[in-house]
C-alpha positions in Angstrom: 40.2 35.2 145.2 41.8 31.8 145.9 44.7 31.3 148.2 47.2 30.8 145.3 46.0 34.0 143.6 46.2 35.9 146.9 49.8 34.6 147.6 50.8 35.7 144.1 49.3 39.2 144.6 50.9 39.7 148.0 54.3 38.5 146.7 54.1 40.8 143.7 53.2 43.8 145.8 56.1 43.1 148.2 58.6 42.5 145.4 57.6 45.8 143.7 57.9 47.6 147.0 61.4 46.2 147.6 62.4 47.2 144.0 61.0 50.7 144.7 63.1 50.9 147.8 66.1 49.9 145.8 65.4 52.6 143.2 65.0 55.2 146.0 68.3 54.1 147.6 70.1 54.4 144.3 68.6 57.9 143.7 69.8 59.0 147.2 73.3 58.0 146.4 73.8 56.3 149.8 75.8 53.1 149.2 74.8 51.6 152.6 71.1 52.0 151.7 71.7 50.5 148.2 73.5 47.5 149.8 70.7 46.9 152.2 67.9 47.3 149.6 69.7 45.1 147.0 70.2 42.4 149.7 66.5 42.5 150.5 65.5 42.2 146.8 68.0 39.3 146.4 66.6 37.5 149.4 63.0 37.9 148.3 63.8 36.6 144.8 66.1 33.8 145.8 63.3 31.3 146.3 62.9 31.2 142.5 66.5 30.9 141.6 66.3 33.0 138.5 68.5 35.5 136.8 66.9 38.3 138.9 68.5 36.9 142.0 71.9 37.0 140.3 71.3 40.6 139.1 70.3 41.7 142.6 73.4 40.0 144.0 75.6 41.9 141.5 73.9 45.1 142.4 74.6 44.5 146.1 78.3 43.6 145.4 78.8 46.7 143.3 77.2 48.9 145.9 79.5 47.4 148.6 82.5 48.8 146.8 81.0 52.1 146.1 80.2 51.5 142.4 76.6 52.9 142.6 76.6 53.8 138.9 77.4 50.2 138.0 74.7 49.0 140.3 72.2 51.5 138.9 73.1 50.3 135.4 71.6 46.9 136.2 68.1 48.2 137.1 66.6 47.5 133.6 68.0 44.0 133.7 66.5 43.5 137.2 63.1 44.6 135.9 63.3 42.3 132.9 64.6 39.3 134.8 62.1 39.8 137.6 59.4 38.8 135.1 60.8 35.3 135.3 60.1 35.3 139.1 56.5 36.3 138.4 56.1 33.4 136.0 57.8 31.1 138.4 55.3 32.1 141.1 52.4 31.4 138.7 54.0 28.0 137.8 54.6 27.1 141.4 51.0 27.9 142.4 49.3 26.4 139.4 47.3 23.3 140.2 48.4 21.8 136.8 52.0 21.5 137.8 51.4 18.7 140.2 53.1 20.6 143.1 
């Protein structure tokens, strides 16, 4: 496995782990845990500047004010928009992009 492919694999595993932590926090109903988990997801995704970063930020904001249901309602959108991050990672590491 090349370095680019290895980086992509590691990032994807970490991102999935962070999203899993966010799901667990939402299931627990603990707003503090949701804020922390959403913040970690937002930080991990921020390098790509995609919609997923904005979704995670909205989840964090909603959890901060105790709106866990509203935060949880964004999970599907987070999953969908995180696909953009995966594609951004592929594009960034692709030798054809000139980066």
